[in-house]
C-alpha positions as CSV (number, residue, x, y, z in Angstrom):
1,M,0.0,0.0,0.0
2,M,1.4,3.4,-1.0
3,K,1.4,6.2,1.5
4,Y,1.1,9.8,0.4
5,S,1.6,12.9,2.5
6,L,-1.3,15.1,3.3
7,L,0.4,17.9,1.3
8,T,0.7,15.7,-1.8
9,V,-3.0,14.7,-1.6
10,L,-4.1,18.3,-1.1
11,L,-2.0,19.6,-4.0
12,A,-3.3,16.9,-6.3
13,F,-6.9,17.8,-5.3
14,V,-6.4,21.5,-5.8
15,A,-4.8,20.9,-9.2
16,A,-7.6,18.7,-10.3
17,A,-10.4,21.0,-9.0
18,P,-12.1,23.0,-11.8
19,T,-11.7,26.7,-11.6
20,V,-14.5,29.0,-12.6
21,S,-13.6,32.6,-13.3
22,P,-15.3,35.3,-15.2
23,A,-12.2,35.6,-17.3
24,Y,-13.0,32.1,-18.7
25,A,-16.7,32.3,-18.6
26,V,-19.1,31.7,-21.4
27,C,-22.2,33.9,-21.6
28,S,-25.0,33.4,-24.2
29,S,-27.2,36.1,-22.7
30,C,-26.0,39.7,-22.4
31,N,-28.1,42.9,-22.0
32,I,-27.1,46.5,-22.1
33,Q,-28.0,48.1,-18.7
34,T,-26.7,51.7,-19.3
35,K,-25.4,53.7,-22.3
36,T,-24.0,57.2,-22.0
37,P,-21.9,59.3,-24.3
38,S,-18.2,58.7,-23.5
39,A,-16.5,61.7,-21.8
40,T,-13.0,60.3,-22.8
41,E,-13.6,58.9,-26.3
42,P,-15.7,61.2,-28.6
43,G,-18.1,59.3,-30.9
44,K,-18.3,56.4,-28.5
45,F,-20.5,55.4,-25.6
46,D,-19.8,54.1,-22.1
47,Y,-21.8,50.9,-21.5
48,R,-22.6,48.8,-18.5
49,V,-23.4,45.3,-19.9
50,S,-25.0,42.6,-17.7
51,C,-24.4,38.9,-18.7
52,I,-25.5,35.6,-17.2
53,I,-22.7,33.0,-16.9
54,D,-24.0,29.8,-18.6
55,E,-22.3,27.4,-16.3
56,S,-23.2,28.9,-12.9
57,G,-26.1,31.3,-13.6
58,D,-24.2,34.1,-11.9
59,E,-24.7,37.6,-13.2
60,V,-21.7,39.7,-14.2
61,N,-21.7,43.4,-14.9
62,T,-18.9,44.8,-17.1
63,A,-18.1,48.3,-18.2
64,V,-16.9,48.9,-21.7
65,T,-16.6,51.8,-24.2
66,A,-17.7,51.1,-27.7
67,A,-19.2,52.8,-30.8
68,T,-22.3,50.5,-31.1
69,D,-24.5,48.3,-29.0
70,E,-23.3,45.2,-30.9
71,E,-19.6,46.1,-30.4
72,A,-20.3,46.6,-26.6
73,I,-21.8,43.2,-26.3
74,E,-19.0,41.6,-28.4
75,M,-16.3,43.3,-26.3
76,T,-18.0,42.1,-23.1
77,K,-18.1,38.5,-24.3
78,K,-14.4,38.7,-25.3
79,K,-13.5,39.9,-21.8
80,G,-15.2,36.7,-20.5
81,C,-18.5,38.3,-19.6
């Protein structure tokens, strides 16, 4: 019978445990919450976009600056929601 140290077992468990992070999240549902003219980038808008993470159902709010609504949602999804 092989004996493993507690540290070895814990490290193996942590390495195998899945990590969920908004940076790696997939969101199929995103909605624009706010849209205001950008004070720093003329011709663009400051958006707050709300997305639901598919895997967990958590809501994530992201701030982006974009020229169009479609661009804002695309930028948000590229950021990982």
